[in-house]
C-alpha positions in Angstrom: 0.0 -0.1 -0.3 1.3 3.5 -0.7 2.5 6.1 2.1 -0.8 8.0 2.9 0.0 11.6 1.3 1.0 9.6 -1.9 -2.6 7.8 -2.2 -5.1 10.8 -4.0 -4.6 11.1 -7.3 -3.3 14.6 -7.9 -3.4 16.6 -11.4 -0.4 17.4 -13.1 0.6 20.9 -14.3 3.3 22.4 -16.0 4.1 25.9 -14.6 6.5 28.0 -17.8 8.8 30.5 -16.4 11.3 32.4 -18.4 14.9 33.1 -16.8 16.4 36.9 -17.4 18.4 35.2 -20.1 15.3 34.7 -22.0 15.4 30.8 -22.3 11.6 29.6 -21.3 11.6 26.3 -18.8 8.4 24.3 -18.2 8.4 22.1 -15.5 5.6 19.7 -13.8 3.8 20.4 -10.6 1.5 18.3 -8.6 0.9 20.2 -6.2 -1.4 23.4 -6.6 -4.4 24.3 -5.1 -6.6 27.2 -5.3 -6.3 29.2 -2.3 -8.8 32.4 -2.6 -12.3 32.4 -5.1 -11.5 36.1 -4.9 -9.4 37.6 -5.5 -7.7 34.7 -7.5 -5.0 33.0 -5.7 -3.1 30.0 -6.8 -0.4 28.3 -4.5 2.4 25.9 -6.1 4.9 24.3 -4.4 8.4 24.6 -6.5 11.0 22.0 -5.7 14.5 23.5 -4.2 17.0 24.4 -6.8 15.0 24.4 -10.0 15.4 26.8 -12.7 11.3 27.1 -12.4 11.8 28.6 -8.9 15.1 30.5 -10.5 13.2 32.1 -12.7 9.6 32.4 -10.8 11.7 34.4 -8.3 13.2 36.9 -10.6 10.3 37.6 -13.1 7.1 37.0 -11.3 5.4 36.0 -13.6 4.2 32.5 -14.9 1.7 30.4 -16.9 0.5 27.3 -15.1 -0.7 24.8 -17.6 -3.0 21.8 -16.5 -2.2 18.9 -18.5 -4.3 16.1 -20.7 -3.4 12.3 -20.6 -2.4 13.4 -24.0 0.8 14.9 -22.8 2.1 12.5 -20.5 5.3 12.6 -22.4 6.3 15.6 -21.4 6.8 14.6 -18.3 9.9 13.2 -19.2 11.6 16.7 -20.3 9.9 18.9 -18.2 10.0 16.6 -14.8 13.1 14.7 -15.6 15.4 16.7 -16.8 16.3 19.9 -15.6 16.4 23.8 -17.4 19.6 24.1 -16.3 21.2 21.4 -18.6 19.2 21.7 -21.6 16.9 24.5 -23.4 13.3 22.4 -22.8 11.3 24.7 -25.1 13.3 23.7 -28.3 13.4 20.2 -27.6 9.7 19.8 -26.9 8.7 21.9 -29.8 10.1 19.7 -32.2 7.1 17.3 -30.8 4.5 19.3 -29.4 2.2 22.1 -30.2 3.7 25.3 -28.4 1.5 28.2 -28.4 2.5 31.4 -28.1 -0.5 34.0 -27.4 0.0 34.3 -23.8 2.0 35.9 -21.1 4.6 32.7 -22.1 3.9 29.9 -24.1 2.0 26.8 -23.1 1.1 23.6 -24.6 -1.5 23.8 -27.6 -3.1 20.7 -26.1 -3.2 21.7 -22.4 -6.5 21.6 -20.9 -6.2 25.2 -19.9 -3.5 27.8 -18.1 -4.1 30.6 -16.2 -1.3 33.4 -16.2 0.0 34.2 -12.7 2.0 36.8 -11.2 3.9 35.7 -8.0 3.4 37.8 -5.0 5.4 35.5 -2.3 7.2 32.7 -1.4 7.4 31.4 1.4 10.3 28.6 2.6 8.6 25.3 4.1 12.0 23.6 5.9 10.9 21.1 3.8 12.5 20.1 0.1 9.3 22.6 -2.1 8.9 26.2 -1.4 5.1 27.3 -1.3 4.5 30.4 -4.8 1.5 32.4 -3.9 0.4 33.9 -7.4 -3.0 36.3 -8.4 -4.2 34.9 -12.1 -3.8 37.5 -14.5 -5.9 35.4 -16.9 -7.0 31.9 -17.2 -8.6 30.4 -20.4 -10.0 27.1 -20.8 -8.9 25.3 -24.0 -10.3 21.6 -23.9 -12.5 19.2 -22.2 -10.1 16.4 -22.7 -9.2 14.1 -20.0 -7.1 15.6 -17.0 -3.3 14.0 -16.6 -3.1 13.1 -12.9 -0.5 11.1 -10.9 -2.2 7.8 -10.8 -2.1 8.0 -14.8 1.9 8.5 -14.7 2.4 5.4 -12.4 -0.2 3.3 -14.4 1.4 3.8 -17.7 5.2 3.6 -16.0 5.8 7.2 -16.7 6.9 8.1 -13.3 8.0 5.3 -10.5 
């Protein structure tokens, strides 16, 4: 049996950020939740030592996209490779439709996205930093099935 905190199946998101050098990065986030309806606020846990956390702190902006099941293979690039080692956007554009009509690029096949303005970062004492963000704009793109952590496990995208 899985540990209690690993039992819920969580939606899989990708956070897009831009570095000070202009390079776009995409990562995988599963610790994501809304924390206020008015104003609309999102809380995203960002892993320490990542390009995404560095970019979010510096630019205070991001695009949080909800992934569909068809995008499960992007986890190998967005979640298992470092933006400090490769240009993820260049690699992803070779195989996936990337739209450029939002604040930052996003997957054309995503279920939807939110443009975020980060307002604060809180250290937890654990391996993630909590990033609180205002939702600037949100857009639904499709009704495709949402990618979940259970789907990733069942289809061997994660351990």
